[in-house]
ROZA-302002 format. One record per atom (N, C-alpha, C, CB): x, y negated, z. Coordinates in steps of 0.05 Angstrom, whole numbers, plus 5000, padded with zeros to 4 digits. Last residue first. Glycine has a CB too. Layout:
# residues N
XYZ
...
This chain:
# residues 74
588465357388
587465147371
585864947386
585965257349
589465787423
591365557423
590365327407
593965657412
585566157411
585266007436
587165767438
585866197459
587666357364
585066207363
584766037388
582766397359
591966627383
592466407365
589966237363
593266507337
589367027413
590966827427
591666587409
593566957436
586667307371
585167187394
586766967407
584367407414
590767477339
588867287328
587367147350
586867437309
593367827375
594767597364
592867387354
596667687342
589268217382
590168047405
591667797395
591968207424
589168427331
586768307342
587468117365
584768527351
594268647327
593568427309
591068277320
592968537281
593769057366
595768837370
595068597352
598568947362
589769367343
589269247369
591269017374
589569447391
592569547297
590069387294
589469237320
587769557286
596569857321
597269617305
594869437301
598369697278
593370267343
594970097360
595769837346
597470237370
591370507296
589570377315
591070187333
588170597332
596270697275
594770507260
592770357278
593170647237
597671077313
599370837310
597970617295
602070917296
593471437305
593871307331
595471057329
595071507351
594171617251
591771467259
592071317285
589471657261
601071497229
598771667237
596471487247
599671867260
604471347171
603371237195
600971407203
602370937190
610671427135
607971507142
607071397168
607771817142
614270847112
614171097127
611271167132
615771077153
618770437080
616070547078
616070817093
615270587047
622469827069
622070097081
619170177079
622970097111
622869417031
625169487047
624869767060
625569277069
620969246969
620169426990
622669507005
618669676979
620868586944
622468826949
621368986973
625368756954
618668096938
617468306923
618868576927
617468236893
619967917003
619267806977
617768026962
621767716961
620468467034
621968227034
621668107006
625068277041
616268897072
616868757047
618568517052
614268687033
615069507100
616469257104
617169137077
618969287123
609569927119
611369817100
612669557110
609969767073
606770517137
607770267149
609870167130
608770317178
600970837109
603870787109
604370527125
604870757080
596271337099
596971097114
599971077115
595771097143
593371587040
595571617060
596071337073
598171717046
589571617000
588771507026
590871537048
586171637035
590571726948
590671956967
589871876995
593372076967
589271196925
588571456913
588371676934
590571516891
590870756954
588070756944
587271026933
587770546922
594470787013
594370856985
591470876976
595971116980
594870257058
593570517052
593470557022
590670527064
599169967104
598269977077
597070247072
600669917056
601169557161
599969797148
599269747119
597569877164
607369167162
604869257172
603769487156
602869037172
610368587144
610968837159
608368927171
613168787181
612768157095
610468287107
611468537121
608268347086
614867517068
615467777080
612967887093
617867767100
612367087046
614667207031
615367477042
617067017032
605167127052
607767047061
609967187044
608167127091
600867387026
601067087026
603967007032
599066957045
599967946984
600867827009
601167527005
603567957018
596868516956
597068226956
597868116983
594468096947
598769076922
598368966948
598768666948
600169106969
597369636881
598069346883
597169246910
596769186860
600470266870
598370106880
599269816882
597370206908
602170846835
602670566840
600170426849
603770426814
603071486863
601371306849
602171016856
598371356857
605671906890
607071766868
605271586852
608471966850
603572136935
602372216909
603672086885
599372156910
607271976977
605672226979
604772316951
603372186997
609371476968
611271706969
609771976970
613071676994
606571016924
606071196946
607971426946
603071296946
609470426906
609070706897
608870886922
611470796879
606869786900
607969986919
607470266907
606769956947
607669126878
606969406870
608469596889
607769456841
604768526899
606968706901
606068986893
608268706929
603167856888
602268136883
604768316882
600668156857
602067306929
603967456913
603067736912
606867436926
């Protein structure tokens, strides 16, 4: 599913592709490179807030651990 997100920093529309009906995680504006944490419910943007580099790194580490444990379960 393709979702359009308007960056709160530069007001540029960006497109974001998701597989699931809902998504919660990082998004980076293609134009101004602002990191955002977004929550989607279907095609609706529920929330959007700035994300700093430290929080982005932490989210990446959490996702890496999730993939590792899911892979071990297979």
